[in-house]
C-alpha positions, 0 to 999 in steps of 0.5 A, spaced: 575 659 622 572 655 627 568 661 630 564 661 624 562 654 626 561 654 633 559 661 634 552 660 631 550 654 635 551 657 641 548 664 639 542 660 637 541 657 643 542 663 648 538 667 643 532 662 643 530 662 650 533 669 653 529 676 651 532 682 649 539 680 646 543 683 641 546 678 637 552 683 635 554 684 642 553 676 643 557 674 637 563 679 639 563 677 646 564 669 644 569 671 639 573 673 645 572 667 649 568 669 655 561 671 655 558 674 661 550 676 661 546 679 667 539 679 669 536 675 664 529 674 662 527 667 659 522 667 654 516 663 657 512 663 651 517 659 648 519 654 654 511 653 654 511 651 647 517 647 646 516 643 653 508 642 652 507 641 660 501 642 663 504 647 667 504 655 666 510 659 667 509 665 672 516 667 671 523 665 670 530 669 670 537 668 670 541 672 675 548 671 671 550 667 665 557 665 663 560 662 657 567 660 656 570 657 650 577 655 649 578 657 642 585 655 642 584 648 645 577 647 643 579 640 641 582 638 648 578 643 653 571 643 654 566 649 653 563 651 660 556 654 661 555 657 668 548 659 670 548 663 677 542 663 680 536 661 676 529 661 678 522 659 675 515 659 678 510 654 675 503 653 676 498 648 673 494 651 667 487 654 669 481 651 666 479 647 660 482 652 655 489 651 656 488 643 655 485 644 649 491 649 647 496 643 648 492 639 643 493 644 637 497 650 637 493 657 638 493 662 632 497 666 637 502 661 638 503 659 631 504 666 629 509 667 634 513 660 632 512 662 624 516 669 626 521 665 630 522 661 624 522 667 619 527 671 623 532 665 624 532 662 617 536 667 614 541 668 620 542 660 620 544 660 612 548 666 613 552 663 619 552 656 617 556 658 611 563 656 611 568 662 611 575 657 611 575 653 605 582 650 608 577 646 613 575 639 611 568 637 612 571 631 616 575 635 620 569 640 622 564 633 623 569 631 628 571 637 632 563 639 633 562 632 635 568 633 640 565 639 642 558 637 643 560 631 647 564 635 652 560 641 654 560 642 661 554 645 664 554 648 671 548 651 675 549 654 681 543 656 686 537 653 682 530 655 684 524 651 682 517 653 685 510 650 684 504 654 686 497 651 687 491 653 691 495 654 698 501 649 696 508 652 695 513 647 693 520 649 692 526 646 690 533 649 691 539 646 688 545 649 691 550 646 685 549 642 679 554 640 674 554 635 668 561 633 665 564 628 661 568 622 664 572 616 662 571 609 664 573 610 671 568 615 672 573 620 673 573 627 669 576 627 662 575 630 655 573 624 651 570 622 645 567 616 642 572 611 637 571 605 633 574 601 639 570 604 644 563 606 642 561 609 649 560 616 652 559 617 659 557 623 663 556 624 670 551 629 673 553 631 681 547 635 685 549 638 691 545 640 697 538 639 694 533 642 699 525 641 698 520 645 702 513 645 702 509 650 705 502 653 706 500 660 703 494 664 706 489 668 701 494 674 700 499 669 697 504 670 703 507 664 707 505 665 715 509 660 718 515 656 714 515 648 715 521 644 716 524 642 709 521 636 706 528 634 704 534 638 707 541 639 703 541 632 700 547 630 695 546 625 690 550 623 683 547 621 676 551 617 671 549 617 664 552 611 659 551 611 652 552 606 647 553 606 640 552 601 634 558 605 630 561 611 629 556 613 624 550 612 628 545 618 629 543 616 636 545 611 642 542 604 641 543 603 649 542 609 654 543 608 661 541 613 666 542 611 674 542 616 680 545 614 687 543 617 693 547 615 699 542 618 705 535 620 704 532 624 710 525 626 709 521 630 714 513 631 713 509 635 718 501 634 720 500 640 716 505 638 710 502 631 709 495 633 706 499 637 701 504 632 700 498 627 698 496 632 693 502 633 690 502 625 689 495 625 686 497 630 681 503 626 679 498 620 678 493 624 675 498 627 670 500 620 668 493 617 667 491 624 663 486 626 668 487 633 668 482 637 665 477 631 665 470 631 663 465 636 666 458 637 666 455 639 660 462 639 656 464 634 651 472 633 650 476 629 645 478 624 649 484 621 644 486 628 643 486 630 651 490 623 653 495 624 647 497 631 649 497 631 657 499 624 658 504 624 652 503 617 650 507 614 655 510 607 654 505 603 658 499 599 658 493 602 654 498 607 652 500 606 645 503 611 639 509 614 641 511 617 634 518 619 636 522 623 631 529 622 634 533 627 632 540 626 628 546 627 632 547 634 632 541 639 630 541 646 632 534 650 635 533 652 628 532 645 625 527 644 631 523 650 629 522 647 622 519 641 624 511 641 624 509 645 630 502 643 629 503 636 631 501 635 638 506 632 642 505 630 650 510 632 655 513 625 656 514 624 649 518 631 649 522 628 655 523 622 651 525 625 644 530 629 648 534 624 651 538 622 645 539 629 644 544 630 650 549 626 646 547 628 639 552 631 634 551 632 626 554 630 620 558 636 618 555 635 611 548 639 613 552 645 613 553 645 606 545 643 604 539 648 604 535 647 610 529 644 606 534 639 604 536 637 611 529 637 614 527 632 608 534 628 609 533 627 617 526 626 617 527 620 612 533 618 617 529 618 623 524 613 620 529 608 619 531 609 626 529 603 631 527 605 638 533 605 643 534 601 649 533 606 655 534 604 662 533 609 668 535 607 675 534 610 682 538 607 688 538 609 695 542 606 700 538 609 706 532 613 707 528 615 713 521 618 713 519 622 719 512 624 721 512 630 726 506 634 729 506 641 730 504 646 735 504 653 736 509 656 741 508 663 743 515 667 745 516 670 752 514 677 749 507 679 748 508 682 741 513 677 739 510 673 733 508 665 734 513 660 732 511 653 730 514 647 734 514 640 731 515 634 735 517 627 732 512 621 733 513 616 728 519 614 723 520 609 717 527 607 716 528 603 709 535 600 706 537 598 699 532 601 695 532 600 688 527 603 682 529 601 675 525 602 669 527 598 662 523 600 656 524 600 648 519 604 645 512 602 645 513 594 645 516 593 651 516 597 658 518 594 665 519 597 672 522 594 678 521 596 685 524 593 691 528 594 698 532 590 702 529 592 709 525 597 713 522 598 720 517 603 723 518 606 730 515 610 735 518 616 737 516 621 743 509 622 745 502 622 741 496 626 743 498 628 750 501 621 752 508 621 753 509 613 752 516 614 749 519 620 752 526 620 754 524 619 761 520 613 760 526 608 760 523 603 755 527 598 750 528 599 743 525 593 741 518 596 744 519 602 740 519 598 733 512 596 731 514 594 724 520 590 721 520 587 714 526 584 710 534 584 712 540 589 713 545 591 708 550 588 713 548 581 712 545 582 705 550 586 701 550 591 695 545 586 692 540 592 690 546 595 686 546 589 681 547 591 674 547 598 675 552 603 673 554 603 681 556 596 681 563 594 679 561 588 677 556 590 671 558 589 664 558 597 663 564 597 668 568 592 665 568 594 658 562 589 656 556 591 652 550 589 657 544 584 654 537 586 656 531 581 656 526 584 652 522 578 651 515 577 656 516 569 656 524 570 658 522 575 663 517 571 667 522 565 667 528 570 670 525 575 674 521 570 679 519 571 686 524 567 688 529 571 684 526 578 687 527 576 694 534 573 693 536 580 691 532 584 696 528 581 701 523 585 704 519 588 698 519 586 690 515 589 685 515 587 677 511 591 672 511 588 665 507 591 659 509 588 652 505 589 646 505 585 640 502 584 633 497 578 632 503 576 628 508 576 634 512 582 632 512 588 635 508 594 632 512 600 629 507 606 630 500 605 633 498 612 634 490 610 633 490 605 638 488 610 644 482 610 641 481 603 643 476 601 638 473 594 639 476 592 632 483 594 635 483 590 641 485 583 637 490 586 632 495 588 638 496 583 643 497 587 650 499 584 656 500 587 663 502 584 669 504 586 676 507 582 681 508 584 688 512 580 693 513 582 701 518 578 705 517 576 712 514 581 716 513 582 723 507 587 725 506 589 732 499 593 733 499 596 740 496 603 743 502 607 741 503 604 734 495 604 732 494 611 735 500 614 731 497 611 724 490 613 725 493 620 727 497 620 720 490 618 717 486 624 721 492 629 718 491 627 711 484 628 711 484 635 714 484 639 707 479 642 702 482 640 696 477 638 690 479 632 686 483 633 680 478 628 676 471 625 678 468 619 675 465 619 669 458 617 669 457 610 665 453 612 659 450 606 655 450 607 647 443 605 645 445 605 638 451 601 638 453 597 632 453 590 632 460 587 631 461 583 625 464 575 624 471 577 623 471 582 629 468 577 634 473 572 631 479 577 633 476 578 640 475 570 641 483 569 639 485 574 644 483 580 649 488 584 653 488 584 660 491 586 666 493 581 671 496 583 678 499 578 683 500 580 690 504 575 695 506 575 702 511 571 706 511 569 713 507 574 716 506 575 723 501 580 726 501 581 734 495 585 737 496 588 744 492 590 749 491 597 749 495 601 754 491 607 753 485 608 748 483 615 745 480 612 739 474 616 741 477 622 738 480 619 732 475 614 729 469 619 728 474 624 725 476 619 720 469 617 719 467 624 717 463 625 723 466 631 727 472 635 727 479 633 730 479 640 734 475 637 739 480 633 742 482 633 749 489 631 752 490 624 755 492 622 762 499 620 764 501 614 761 503 608 765 506 601 762 502 595 763 507 589 764 506 583 763 502 586 757 497 580 754 496 580 746 494 576 740 499 573 735 497 571 728 502 567 724 500 566 716 505 562 712 503 565 705 498 570 702 496 570 695 492 575 691 490 575 684 486 580 680 485 580 673 480 585 669 480 587 662 484 592 659 479 596 655 473 594 659 468 599 656 469 598 649 469 590 650 463 590 654 459 594 649 461 590 644 460 583 648 453 586 650 451 587 643 451 580 641 445 575 642 449 569 644 456 571 646 461 565 648 463 563 655 470 566 653 467 573 652 463 573 658 469 571 662 473 576 660 467 581 661 468 580 669 474 583 674 476 576 677 479 576 684 482 570 688 485 570 695 488 564 698 491 564 705 495 558 707 497 556 714 493 561 718 494 560 726 493 564 732 495 564 739 495 568 746 502 571 748 505 576 753 510 582 753 515 581 759 518 587 762 524 586 759 521 586 752 521 579 751 515 575 749 513 568 752 511 562 748 504 563 744 498 559 747 495 556 741 487 558 740 487 556 733 491 551 729 494 552 722 488 552 717 488 554 710 482 558 706 480 560 699 475 566 697 474 567 689 469 573 687 468 576 680 464 582 678 461 584 672 464 590 669 459 596 667 452 592 669 448 597 666 450 595 659 447 588 661 440 590 663 436 586 658 440 580 660 437 578 666 441 571 666 448 574 666 450 574 673 452 581 676 457 578 681 459 571 684 463 569 690 465 562 692 468 561 699 472 554 701 474 552 708 477 545 708 477 545 716 477 550 722 479 548 729 478 553 735 480 551 742 480 556 749 479 555 756 475 559 761 481 563 763 483 564 755 476 567 754 476 572 759 483 574 757 480 575 750 474 579 752 479 583 756 483 585 750 477 586 746 474 591 751 481 595 752 480 597 744 472 598 744 471 601 751 475 607 755 477 606 762 482 602 767 483 594 764 488 593 769 483 590 774 481 585 769 488 582 768 491 580 774 497 575 776 492 569 777 489 570 770 496 570 767 499 564 771 493 560 769 494 562 761 501 562 761 505 556 764 512 556 766 516 553 761 518 546 763 513 546 769 507 541 768 501 544 770 498 540 776 491 542 775 490 543 767 484 547 766 478 544 762 478 546 754 472 547 750 474 546 742 470 546 736 471 544 729 468 545 722 470 541 716 469 542 708 465 548 708 463 551 701 459 557 700 456 560 694 453 567 692 450 569 686 446 575 684 443 577 677 438 583 675 432 578 677 434 574 683 439 573 689 442 566 690 446 563 696 448 555 697 453 552 701 455 545 704 458 543 711 461 537 711 461 536 719 461 540 725 464 538 732 464 541 739 466 538 745 469 539 752 476 536 754 477 535 761 483 532 765 482 525 766 485 519 770 493 518 769 494 524 766 489 523 760 484 528 757 477 526 757 473 528 751 466 530 752 462 531 746 457 536 746 455 537 738 457 532 733 455 530 726 454 527 721 455 521 726 452 514 726 447 514 732 445 506 733 450 505 739 447 511 742 445 507 748 452 505 750 456 509 755 462 507 750 459 511 745 460 518 749 467 517 750 469 515 743 471 520 738 467 519 731 469 521 724 465 520 718 465 513 715 469 516 709 470 522 704 464 520 700 459 521 706 454 525 705 455 533 708 452 535 714 448 541 712 446 543 705 442 549 703 440 553 697 436 559 697 433 564 692 430 571 693 427 575 688 431 582 687 424 586 685 417 584 687 414 589 683 417 586 677 415 579 679 408 581 680 407 585 673 411 580 669 409 574 665 415 570 668 414 566 674 420 567 679 420 562 685 422 563 692 426 557 693 429 554 700 432 548 701 435 545 707 438 538 708 441 536 715 444 529 716 444 526 723 447 531 728 447 530 735 
């Protein structure tokens, strides 16, 4: 009978995770076709043992569980598992003891696991015995595969809660359903075949609500905040591709989620808690939970491997995932070695292929020991699958609100929390994609098409954007970046499962770029901007052996010994590109941004981890010649590149100034409760401003991936090479192209006048390097601790007296409180901003200063600080209106210059330049200052204080 094969599978899962079930009653109900179980308690210890999460389950129960098995149509209708109201409450594990439990199972856990094994083994053997000899093994294999591939899971009212300190985070999903679909993503009863080795599934989530509230000391929530996310629906598509019918797992796995509209709401009280949750995720990723404490010693490799779960990524190598075969019951998982530590990410990774797994059918005729040995041997032969995970959002909105207590009309009525929207962030065409293939390759790309930020209503008592202010929409928007979806199209969905042009939606097997060189050639900055337009980030991590092949299993690498650094060639590259952006800093936007910062700082949460003190090992061993040669050949590094294109920043004159209430709070000088309401707001028009334009900003940062072990190794060498010393530094290179600034003004209709130039376009370059772990180099006084280089080819600044007064007024509006309207009068604005197309009758004199070929250097060691620099030329002159409309040039300071014709009146009216590029610099200086005076007096070495300045003929 089919029941003898299907019933044990369903019973084993139910009995494993649910308490106090009678197997006999469950078996009889299953044979009847329907099972209804009510008020079920979950086995929390079993969940914690299997999940190995850094969380503890406080409670978990299921209100109702329904299982429908269509015995008469098992080959054409799905088995439906329905869960009505499931609730789980979790919290972070307390103390270091729970962290050590994840490195190795405690005796209690092992005994419980062994009891589970012993109780399950006899039942598995008895229930797996075939009772119908007429059913051939091939038929059983095919039937079980079809049943498993088409199981429908429905969860109604899923509630998950996480509690920590005063934080209560709850997720409520009204309905979630997972089912199998056809090539058109319509519900169907499907199975893989020789002609179509693909299995597709869909998971629909309806009305997802996320709440973040604060509880008091007794654990009760006094005031409920607005939900972070309210009734959001989204759908997930899963696409599994197999190499052949006998494949034990998919070779390609795609899991993509699409959200049409995502509306987030964060209040001032929720912001610190939200940041705390984000910090928790980062701490879990980097394995910082339960880090070192004073007087305690912890096994770093065990801790990192268990908490982090050996996530594929930089510096995290060693996922020895034993992928399950195509169908395994929980009894088989119980036979695995439970003492082997496995992190929470590894657990999630290993269960991805289990979603669509099925068995050979022949395993039921073999003993458990034979099956275990056979499957372990097959798992070693399996290659890592290609996994693609994507999240796509058409439009996302994040609204920041300020809350205040509001009392009811009755004296005895409870107070209520009233929220007011003050700032809104809108984003279109968001994409988050991750592509991985085991340990050797991991890539994450994030981008969005366009975004903007807007001011809403009032802030700190100033009603600047209330409905009765009648201000233009352009004034409310203070940040714009990228394009609109209406003009860009659906490029953010390119090659996703929601793109009708993708290979999977056209019956073609997708091809993936898994080579670092090919990836770099394909996903360039230009390609990222063409797809998105506003923001694009590409994080690529690759790992290859010294022979050029990807390593298989490198469990020992997280220990990061010095000799391992060259055996495995790791590369980590982060590229970030920001498209054309326009940032407007006026009183409304600046006060709202600073208010958010103040709200984010109003908490008393302890950090999840603190920086470890750098300890120098005095007994470190000197590496041998082979280890040094390996380091010389290759040292893994992390490279980060940031590019900003076409940046416009406009700083307006402050229309109101309450920075005196905000900045002290940010600096930690006082509490924000001392704030007083501001006076009525009256907009000032025309509103002068400083406008800064930048063509391109490029920032590159590189540092060694394993700095601590590299520095300990290199610092122990008597004469390290320049290459090894170079890699012991963190390097930063900043280049700014086409920087220019001018004055402009905002008219009453929200339009800007043409900018009046103050600083013509120029470029600049800054380089710096910082020695990692400087305490390891105390005996190497000649090794520079840091070094900085500044290069400026040319810089010109020009301004009239009226422009200087306006610049002073803009500065004072931000630095002082008070009325600035009297300073900016109509006559001053008229002198600065001429009417377009009208030539001024009386042009104002202009003061202009320029400097060329500036190069400054700074370097410091443990003994001395050194600074040097050169200045090619300097010119300061006045431009006054002359005869016939020509400008008259009056030089004030200029050099270097040939002064042999100084007595001639003609010399004063000419603009002079250096004779050639090889002309001597105007100023050259060098300065050295000892770091420690006591050391200089007590040392036999002589440290000189040297200062040299050379000046070439200025006048």
